[in-house]
C-alpha positions in Angstrom: 25.7 32.5 -14.5 26.3 35.8 -15.9 26.5 36.3 -19.9 29.8 38.2 -19.3 31.5 35.1 -17.7 30.5 32.4 -19.9 32.0 30.0 -21.4 34.2 27.1 -19.9 37.8 28.9 -21.1 37.7 32.6 -20.6 39.0 34.8 -17.8 36.1 35.7 -15.2 35.5 39.1 -16.4 36.0 41.5 -13.2 35.6 45.3 -12.6 37.9 47.3 -10.4 35.7 51.2 -9.6 37.8 53.8 -8.2 36.7 57.4 -6.6 37.1 60.6 -7.4 38.3 64.1 -6.1 37.7 62.9 -2.3 35.2 61.0 -2.7 32.9 63.9 -2.8 30.5 62.2 -5.7 30.5 59.0 -4.3 28.7 56.0 -6.5 25.6 55.6 -6.3 23.1 52.6 -5.7 21.7 53.1 -8.8 25.0 53.1 -10.8 26.2 50.3 -8.2 23.5 48.3 -8.6 23.7 48.0 -12.5 27.4 47.6 -12.5 26.6 44.1 -10.5 24.0 42.8 -12.5 25.7 43.3 -15.7 29.0 41.9 -14.0 27.7 39.7 -11.9 28.1 38.7 -8.4 31.5 38.2 -6.9 32.9 40.5 -10.0 32.4 44.3 -9.1 35.5 45.0 -6.6 34.9 48.8 -5.1 38.5 50.4 -3.9 38.6 53.7 -1.7 41.8 54.8 -2.1 42.2 55.6 1.6 44.2 54.0 4.1 41.6 51.3 5.6 41.5 47.9 4.2 38.3 46.8 6.1 36.5 45.0 3.4 32.7 44.7 3.3 30.5 42.7 1.6 27.3 44.2 -0.1 24.8 42.8 -1.7 22.7 44.4 -5.0 19.8 42.3 -4.9 21.6 38.4 -5.1 24.7 40.0 -6.2 27.7 40.2 -4.2 29.9 43.3 -4.6 33.0 43.5 -2.6 34.4 47.0 -1.3 37.7 47.5 0.3 38.6 51.0 2.5 35.7 53.8 3.8 33.4 55.2 2.1 34.8 58.5 3.8 36.0 62.0 2.4 39.4 61.0 3.2 39.6 58.3 0.4 41.0 61.1 -3.0 42.1 63.7 -0.4 46.1 62.8 -1.4 48.5 62.2 -3.8 48.3 60.5 -6.8 50.7 58.2 -6.7 49.4 58.0 -3.1 46.8 57.0 -3.6 47.6 54.9 -6.5 50.2 53.3 -3.8 47.2 51.9 -2.0 45.5 51.0 -4.8 48.0 48.6 -5.4 47.9 47.1 -2.1 44.3 47.0 -2.2 44.4 45.0 -5.1 46.5 42.4 -3.3 43.8 42.0 -0.8 41.1 41.6 -3.1 42.8 39.0 -5.3 44.6 36.9 -2.1 41.7 36.7 -0.2 38.4 38.2 -2.4 38.7 36.2 -5.9 39.8 39.3 -7.9 41.4 38.0 -11.4 45.1 38.8 -12.3 43.5 40.7 -14.9 40.9 43.0 -14.7 38.7 46.0 -16.3 38.6 49.5 -14.7 35.8 52.4 -14.0 36.9 55.0 -12.9 35.3 58.3 -11.9 37.4 62.0 -12.3 40.3 62.2 -10.3 40.6 58.5 -10.0 41.2 57.9 -13.6 44.3 60.0 -12.9 44.9 57.1 -10.6 44.1 54.2 -12.3 46.6 55.7 -15.3 49.7 55.5 -12.7 48.8 52.1 -12.0 48.7 50.8 -15.5 51.8 52.3 -15.5 53.5 51.1 -12.3 51.4 47.4 -13.2 51.4 46.9 -16.2 49.7 44.3 -18.6 47.1 43.7 -15.6 44.7 46.1 -16.6 42.2 45.2 -19.7 40.5 48.1 -20.5 40.1 51.3 -18.6 37.2 53.5 -18.8 37.5 57.0 -17.2 34.3 59.6 -16.4 35.0 63.1 -16.3 38.3 62.5 -15.6 40.4 66.1 -15.9 43.4 64.5 -18.1 44.5 67.4 -18.7 43.6 69.4 -15.9 41.2 71.9 -14.8 41.8 75.6 -14.2 39.4 75.1 -10.6 42.4 73.4 -8.8 44.2 77.0 -9.1 41.9 78.9 -8.2 40.4 77.4 -5.7 43.6 76.2 -4.3 42.8 77.8 -0.8 39.9 75.5 -0.2 42.2 72.0 -1.3 43.7 73.4 2.4 40.5 74.2 4.0 39.0 71.0 2.8 42.2 68.7 3.6 43.0 68.2 0.3 46.0 69.8 -1.1 47.1 67.6 -1.8 45.5 66.2 -4.2 44.0 70.1 -5.2 48.2 70.2 -6.8 48.1 66.9 -8.8 45.0 68.4 -10.5 46.2 71.3 -12.1 46.7 71.7 -15.7 50.8 72.4 -15.2 51.1 69.3 -13.0 48.7 67.2 -15.4 51.0 68.6 -18.7 54.2 66.7 -17.1 52.0 63.8 -15.8 50.7 62.8 -19.6 54.8 63.4 -21.0 55.8 60.5 -18.1 52.8 58.4 -18.3 51.0 59.0 -21.7 47.6 57.4 -22.3 49.2 56.9 -26.2 51.0 53.3 -25.2 49.9 52.8 -21.8 50.8 49.3 -21.0 48.1 47.4 -20.6 47.3 44.3 -21.0 47.0 43.1 -24.6 44.4 44.0 -27.0 43.3 46.8 -24.1 42.6 50.1 -25.0 41.8 53.4 -22.6 38.4 54.8 -23.1 36.9 58.4 -22.3 33.7 59.5 -21.0 32.2 63.4 -20.5 29.5 65.0 -18.8 28.1 67.8 -19.8 26.2 70.5 -17.9 24.0 73.2 -18.5 24.1 75.9 -15.7 20.7 75.4 -14.3 20.7 75.4 -11.1 18.0 72.9 -10.4 19.5 70.0 -12.6 23.3 70.8 -11.8 24.0 71.1 -8.2 26.3 68.7 -7.2 26.4 67.9 -3.3 26.6 70.9 -1.7 26.0 74.0 -4.5 30.0 73.1 -6.1 29.2 71.8 -9.4 27.2 74.6 -10.1 29.3 76.9 -8.4 32.6 75.7 -10.7 30.3 76.1 -13.7 29.8 79.8 -13.2 33.9 80.0 -12.5 34.8 77.7 -15.2 32.5 80.2 -17.4 34.1 83.0 -15.9 37.8 81.6 -16.3 37.5 79.5 -19.7 34.7 80.0 -21.1 34.5 77.0 -22.7 32.2 73.7 -22.2 32.3 71.5 -19.3 30.1 69.2 -17.2 30.6 71.7 -14.2 34.1 70.5 -12.7 35.9 69.5 -15.6 36.3 71.4 -19.5 35.2 69.6 -22.1 38.7 69.2 -23.4 40.6 67.6 -20.1 38.0 65.2 -20.5 39.7 63.7 -23.1 43.2 62.9 -24.2 45.0 61.9 -27.4 45.6 57.3 -27.0 42.5 57.4 -25.6 39.0 56.3 -27.5 36.2 58.3 -26.7 33.3 56.5 -26.0 29.9 59.4 -25.5 28.9 62.2 -24.8 26.2 62.5 -21.7 24.6 65.4 -22.6 23.0 67.2 -19.3 24.5 65.1 -17.2 27.3 66.8 -15.0 30.1 65.9 -13.3 28.5 64.1 -10.2 25.8 62.2 -12.0 28.4 60.7 -14.0 28.9 58.3 -11.4 25.1 58.0 -9.7 23.1 57.1 -13.0 22.0 53.7 -13.9 21.8 54.7 -17.2 24.7 55.6 -17.2 26.3 52.9 -15.4 24.4 50.5 -17.8 25.9 51.6 -21.3 29.3 52.2 -20.1 29.0 48.5 -18.9 27.8 47.0 -22.0 30.2 49.4 -24.5 33.0 47.9 -22.3 32.1 44.6 -22.6 31.7 44.5 -26.1 35.2 46.2 -26.5 36.5 43.5 -24.2 39.1 41.7 -26.5 41.9 41.9 -24.3 44.6 38.4 -24.3 46.2 37.7 -21.1 48.1 35.7 -21.8 
C-alpha cells in the first residue's frame, strides 16, 4: 500500500485534476505518472470539463488512473459556472462507480483553478485542499486583448471569464479567504515564470512566447507567458512555490513539479472530514 494511504483509520487520500483553458496545455504523461506513483493506484482522477462522461481507465506502470471526459480542446472552453456543473456531474459518477471518496484534494491548472474554487462554494466542506498551478486569480489582460481569438477558436465564453474585470467580481462573490473547504483545508498557489526565450518558452503553437511578448508590451511585469505573476497569487491562499524558467505550459507537464507539489500537499493535509 502506498504510504500516502497507510493507516486503517484514515480516509483514502484521493486527488482530482482539472485542466485549464481549452485544454491546450494538457497534463503531461510524466506529470500524471508521477502523481499516480505518489498518490497510489486508484486514487488519481482526471476530469475534463467538456460534456463527455465517458470514463477511461489508464495505467501508469501498475497504477490505475481514472479519466472522465474527452481529452480535447472543448474541455475548458465554456463559462466557469458551466465547467463547474460538468465537474459536479462527473465527480458524482466517480464517487458512485469508481471509488472517489466523499472528501478529496484537487490539483488544477490555469482556468481549472477558478472552476475548482467555484466547486468549493457549490459543494462546501468536501474539498480537503486545493492547489492552483498558474491560475489567473485576478485575470489576464490577454483575455481582453485577444478577445477576437476567443471567437475564432470557439472559446469566447471562457475568454469572457478570464478578464480582470470579471475576476474582480468573481473574487468578491467567491473569496479565497474563508472558502468552505473541509475543516483544516487550504487553497495553495503555485507560479511559473517565463524568460521570453523562444526555445524554452514556445508552448504548443508558439502561444506562450507570443503572449509573453504581448504582456511585456501591455504590462511590463514578470509572468509565465500567459498569466502575470501578481495574478497567480491571491489573498487568503498560501503560496507554495515559484518554479523559475517554467512557463505556463510546463506547470502541467513536468514530473519535478508534480512531485514537489504532491509531496507538499500530502505533508500539509491535516483536513478532518468529520
